[in-house]
C-alpha positions as CSV (number, residue, x, y, z in Angstrom):
1,X,-111.8,-65.0,-129.5
2,X,-110.1,-68.8,-129.4
3,X,-111.3,-70.9,-132.2
4,X,-112.9,-74.0,-131.7
5,X,-110.5,-77.0,-131.9
6,X,-112.1,-79.3,-134.6
7,X,-113.8,-76.7,-136.1
8,X,-114.0,-78.3,-139.6
9,X,-115.9,-81.4,-138.3
10,X,-119.2,-82.3,-136.3
11,X,-121.1,-84.3,-134.6
12,X,-118.5,-85.3,-131.9
13,X,-119.6,-86.9,-128.6
14,X,-116.8,-85.8,-126.4
15,X,-115.3,-86.5,-123.0
16,X,-113.2,-83.5,-121.5
17,X,-111.9,-84.8,-117.8
18,X,-111.2,-82.3,-115.3
19,X,-113.5,-79.9,-117.0
20,X,-113.1,-77.2,-114.4
21,X,-109.4,-76.8,-114.7
22,X,-107.1,-74.6,-116.4
23,X,-106.6,-76.8,-119.6
24,X,-109.9,-78.8,-119.3
25,X,-112.4,-75.8,-118.9
26,X,-111.1,-73.9,-122.2
27,X,-110.9,-77.2,-124.2
28,X,-114.5,-78.0,-123.2
29,X,-115.8,-74.6,-123.6
30,X,-114.6,-74.6,-127.2
31,X,-115.3,-78.0,-128.1
32,X,-118.8,-77.3,-127.1
33,X,-118.9,-74.5,-130.1
34,X,-119.5,-77.4,-132.4
35,X,-120.0,-80.5,-130.7
36,X,-121.8,-82.2,-127.8
37,X,-119.3,-81.8,-125.0
38,X,-119.9,-83.8,-121.3
39,X,-117.2,-82.3,-119.0
40,X,-116.3,-84.9,-116.0
41,X,-115.1,-83.0,-113.2
42,X,-115.8,-83.0,-109.2
43,X,-117.1,-79.4,-109.0
44,X,-115.8,-78.9,-105.3
45,X,-116.9,-75.0,-106.1
46,X,-120.2,-73.2,-105.6
47,X,-119.9,-72.0,-109.4
48,X,-118.6,-75.0,-110.9
49,X,-122.1,-76.4,-112.1
50,X,-123.5,-73.2,-113.6
51,X,-119.9,-72.3,-115.4
52,X,-120.3,-75.9,-116.6
53,X,-123.3,-75.3,-118.3
54,X,-123.0,-71.8,-119.1
55,X,-120.3,-73.0,-121.6
56,X,-122.6,-75.1,-123.3
57,X,-120.9,-78.7,-121.5
58,X,-123.2,-81.0,-120.0
59,X,-121.7,-81.7,-116.3
60,X,-120.7,-85.1,-115.3
61,X,-120.0,-84.8,-111.4
62,X,-117.7,-87.3,-109.9
63,X,-114.2,-88.1,-109.4
64,X,-112.5,-90.0,-112.5
65,X,-110.8,-92.5,-109.9
66,X,-113.7,-93.9,-108.5
67,X,-116.4,-93.7,-111.3
68,X,-117.5,-96.7,-112.6
69,X,-118.2,-97.3,-116.4
70,X,-122.4,-96.9,-116.0
71,X,-122.1,-93.7,-114.2
72,X,-120.3,-92.3,-117.8
73,X,-122.0,-90.8,-120.7
74,X,-122.8,-93.2,-123.6
75,X,-121.7,-92.8,-127.0
76,X,-118.5,-90.8,-127.1
77,X,-116.6,-90.4,-130.1
78,X,-113.5,-88.5,-128.2
79,X,-112.0,-88.6,-124.7
80,X,-110.1,-85.3,-123.6
81,X,-108.4,-87.1,-120.3
82,X,-107.1,-83.5,-118.3
83,X,-108.2,-84.7,-114.8
84,X,-105.2,-85.7,-112.9
85,X,-104.1,-85.4,-109.1
86,X,-101.5,-82.2,-110.0
87,X,-98.1,-81.1,-109.7
88,X,-97.2,-79.8,-106.4
89,X,-100.6,-80.8,-105.0
90,X,-99.9,-84.3,-105.7
91,X,-97.1,-83.6,-103.2
92,X,-99.0,-83.8,-100.6
93,X,-101.3,-86.3,-101.1
94,X,-101.1,-90.0,-100.6
95,X,-98.7,-91.7,-103.5
96,X,-101.2,-94.4,-103.9
97,X,-104.2,-92.2,-104.3
98,X,-101.6,-90.3,-107.3
99,X,-101.0,-93.2,-109.0
100,X,-104.8,-94.7,-108.6
101,X,-105.9,-91.4,-110.9
102,X,-102.7,-90.4,-112.9
103,X,-102.6,-93.8,-114.2
104,X,-104.9,-96.9,-113.1
105,X,-108.3,-94.5,-113.8
106,X,-106.6,-93.0,-117.2
107,X,-106.5,-97.0,-117.9
108,X,-110.1,-97.6,-117.2
109,X,-111.0,-94.7,-119.2
110,X,-109.6,-95.8,-122.2
111,X,-111.2,-99.3,-121.8
112,X,-114.5,-97.9,-120.9
113,X,-114.3,-96.1,-124.6
114,X,-113.1,-98.7,-127.3
115,X,-112.3,-97.4,-130.4
116,X,-112.7,-93.5,-129.2
117,X,-109.9,-91.0,-130.0
118,X,-108.2,-90.5,-127.0
119,X,-105.9,-88.0,-125.6
120,X,-104.1,-88.4,-122.5
121,X,-102.6,-85.3,-120.9
122,X,-99.0,-85.8,-119.4
123,X,-96.4,-83.6,-118.6
124,X,-93.1,-81.9,-119.1
125,X,-92.3,-82.8,-115.5
126,X,-91.7,-86.6,-116.6
127,X,-88.7,-85.9,-118.1
128,X,-85.4,-86.5,-116.6
129,X,-82.8,-82.8,-116.1
130,X,-80.9,-82.5,-119.4
131,X,-79.5,-79.1,-118.3
132,X,-79.3,-76.4,-121.1
133,X,-81.0,-78.1,-123.8
134,X,-84.2,-78.4,-124.7
135,X,-86.3,-81.7,-123.8
136,X,-87.0,-84.1,-126.5
137,X,-90.0,-86.8,-126.8
138,X,-87.0,-89.8,-126.9
139,X,-85.2,-88.3,-123.8
140,X,-85.5,-90.5,-120.3
141,X,-87.9,-90.2,-117.8
142,X,-87.2,-88.4,-114.8
143,X,-88.4,-87.3,-111.4
144,X,-89.1,-83.3,-111.3
145,X,-91.8,-83.6,-109.3
146,X,-91.9,-86.3,-107.0
147,X,-95.0,-88.9,-107.3
148,X,-96.9,-86.8,-109.6
149,X,-93.9,-87.2,-112.0
150,X,-93.9,-91.0,-111.3
151,X,-97.5,-91.0,-111.3
152,X,-97.6,-89.8,-115.0
153,X,-94.8,-92.0,-116.6
154,X,-96.6,-94.7,-115.5
155,X,-99.8,-93.2,-116.6
156,X,-98.3,-93.3,-120.0
157,X,-97.6,-96.7,-120.0
158,X,-101.1,-97.7,-119.0
159,X,-102.7,-95.6,-121.6
160,X,-100.7,-97.3,-124.4
161,X,-101.6,-100.9,-123.1
162,X,-104.9,-100.1,-122.8
163,X,-105.3,-98.0,-125.9
164,X,-103.9,-101.1,-128.1
165,X,-106.0,-103.4,-126.0
166,X,-109.2,-101.0,-126.7
167,X,-108.6,-100.3,-130.6
168,X,-108.6,-96.5,-129.7
169,X,-106.3,-94.2,-131.3
170,X,-103.7,-92.1,-129.0
171,X,-102.5,-89.0,-128.5
172,X,-100.3,-88.4,-125.5
173,X,-98.8,-84.5,-124.9
174,X,-96.5,-83.7,-122.4
175,X,-98.0,-80.3,-121.4
176,X,-95.1,-78.0,-120.4
177,X,-96.2,-74.3,-119.0
178,X,-99.7,-73.5,-119.9
179,X,-100.9,-69.9,-118.5
180,X,-104.0,-67.3,-119.0
181,X,-107.2,-66.3,-117.9
182,X,-107.7,-69.9,-116.2
183,X,-103.4,-69.2,-113.9
184,X,-100.7,-71.2,-114.8
185,X,-96.9,-70.9,-113.5
186,X,-96.2,-67.4,-114.9
187,X,-99.3,-66.1,-113.1
188,X,-98.1,-67.6,-109.9
189,X,-95.0,-65.8,-110.6
190,X,-96.7,-62.6,-111.2
191,X,-98.7,-63.3,-108.1
192,X,-95.6,-63.3,-106.2
193,X,-94.2,-60.1,-107.5
194,X,-97.8,-58.2,-107.0
195,X,-97.0,-59.5,-103.4
196,X,-93.5,-58.1,-103.2
197,X,-92.1,-61.7,-102.8
198,X,-89.2,-63.7,-104.1
199,X,-89.8,-65.5,-107.5
200,X,-87.7,-68.6,-106.5
201,X,-86.0,-70.6,-109.3
202,X,-82.9,-73.4,-110.2
203,X,-79.8,-72.1,-110.1
204,X,-78.9,-73.1,-113.4
205,X,-79.5,-70.4,-115.0
206,X,-81.3,-69.0,-117.2
207,X,-84.6,-70.8,-116.6
208,X,-85.8,-71.7,-120.1
209,X,-89.2,-72.4,-120.9
210,X,-91.7,-72.2,-123.6
211,X,-94.6,-70.7,-122.4
212,X,-98.6,-71.6,-124.0
213,X,-101.4,-69.2,-124.0
214,X,-104.9,-70.4,-123.7
215,X,-105.8,-69.4,-127.4
216,X,-102.7,-71.6,-128.5
217,X,-103.1,-74.2,-126.0
218,X,-107.2,-74.7,-126.6
219,X,-106.7,-74.8,-130.6
220,X,-103.7,-77.4,-130.0
221,X,-105.8,-79.6,-127.9
222,X,-108.0,-79.7,-130.9
223,X,-105.6,-81.2,-133.2
224,X,-104.3,-83.2,-130.4
225,X,-107.4,-85.3,-131.0
226,X,-107.8,-85.2,-134.5
227,X,-104.1,-86.6,-135.0
228,X,-104.8,-89.7,-132.4
229,X,-103.4,-92.6,-134.2
230,X,-103.2,-96.3,-133.5
231,X,-99.7,-95.9,-133.6
232,X,-99.8,-93.5,-130.4
233,X,-98.6,-89.8,-131.0
234,X,-96.3,-88.8,-128.6
235,X,-95.6,-85.0,-128.4
236,X,-94.7,-82.2,-126.3
237,X,-97.2,-79.6,-126.2
238,X,-96.0,-75.9,-125.2
239,X,-95.1,-72.6,-127.0
240,X,-93.2,-71.9,-129.6
241,X,-91.0,-69.7,-128.3
242,X,-88.3,-69.8,-125.7
243,X,-88.3,-67.3,-123.0
244,X,-86.3,-67.4,-119.9
245,X,-88.4,-67.1,-116.5
246,X,-85.8,-64.5,-115.5
247,X,-87.1,-62.8,-118.6
248,X,-90.5,-63.1,-118.7
249,X,-90.4,-61.8,-114.7
250,X,-88.8,-58.5,-115.7
251,X,-91.3,-58.0,-118.5
252,X,-94.2,-58.8,-115.9
253,X,-92.5,-56.2,-113.4
254,X,-92.3,-53.6,-115.9
255,X,-96.1,-54.2,-117.0
256,X,-97.1,-54.0,-113.5
257,X,-94.4,-51.0,-112.5
258,X,-92.7,-53.2,-109.7
259,X,-89.3,-54.6,-108.9
260,X,-88.8,-58.4,-109.7
261,X,-86.5,-60.4,-106.8
262,X,-85.2,-63.4,-108.2
263,X,-83.6,-66.3,-105.5
264,X,-81.9,-69.0,-106.7
265,X,-82.3,-72.2,-104.6
266,X,-81.3,-75.9,-105.7
267,X,-84.6,-77.0,-103.9
268,X,-86.4,-75.1,-106.8
269,X,-88.0,-77.7,-109.7
270,X,-85.4,-77.2,-112.3
271,X,-86.9,-75.6,-115.9
272,X,-88.8,-77.9,-118.2
273,X,-87.5,-76.4,-121.8
274,X,-89.1,-78.4,-124.5
275,X,-88.0,-79.3,-127.9
276,X,-91.0,-77.9,-129.8
277,X,-89.8,-79.5,-133.5
278,X,-92.3,-82.8,-133.6
279,X,-94.7,-80.4,-131.9
280,X,-94.5,-78.1,-134.7
281,X,-94.5,-81.0,-137.1
282,X,-97.9,-83.1,-136.2
283,X,-100.2,-80.2,-134.4
284,X,-98.4,-77.0,-135.6
285,X,-97.2,-73.7,-134.2
286,X,-98.3,-71.2,-131.5
287,X,-99.5,-67.7,-132.5
288,X,-99.8,-65.9,-129.6
289,X,-96.5,-64.4,-128.8
290,X,-95.1,-64.5,-125.4
291,X,-95.1,-61.1,-125.1
292,X,-98.4,-60.5,-125.6
293,X,-99.6,-63.5,-123.6
294,X,-97.5,-61.7,-120.4
295,X,-99.5,-58.6,-121.1
296,X,-103.0,-60.1,-121.3
297,X,-102.3,-61.6,-118.1
298,X,-100.7,-58.3,-116.5
299,X,-103.6,-56.8,-117.5
300,X,-106.3,-59.4,-115.7
301,X,-104.3,-60.1,-112.6
302,X,-102.2,-57.1,-111.9
């Protein structure tokens, strides 16, 4: 069972945005075991409200880009801001709306809770490609996924400024490859294997990643809230182990008894491979080995 983040403390009033999402929901559910948690989400699916309430989370229905301060819960001490126009979905959306959600609205949310500890969920897709070496926190920004990457680069700058103005301790986590019962890139690739489709990868093989399983990203999310600082903490957020997509897909294929077809395409996104040295120092190490995590998703989705 996932350990609730912040388990050594009590009495937080936490706002989790994107609370029905792959990262937001498990984090909100775990925090609710110890704290009062409000989950802000659009709740577009029929069971979203019941799911939040069943997890002990107080639903706040709305779009973070459109809500004004009067619609937000009062007395919040911690914010875990995971709401975003995401990844490839953002490629099909108006770029101005992507920036409004991922950057401007994030700054307004910081300003709504001056002094609250704030975690901004950024992305490993905000880095420029560095070839066959892991990405460090001081590496330059780049465009991995179009407007999404650009909006998250902008979002980091906006929340840093807003947090300094509001006196809010801040952590920026650059999220890499999260996966687990809620899905994620390894699960998407598993689904392609099950459907007999090609797994499409970038030609500069091996495509190295540090996938992080749900148990670990929930625990480290709580730690990110705890370490938020007036001098913002900027940290890669990923698994402690490096494994290539080629290798983990081969393992998934073994688990489900199906062949894996890899196709390389220069138009595929390049691999985002993090250096986790700083993460180990400020957040800690992950505990679920990649093979265990892949086995668990193969059992669930295979």
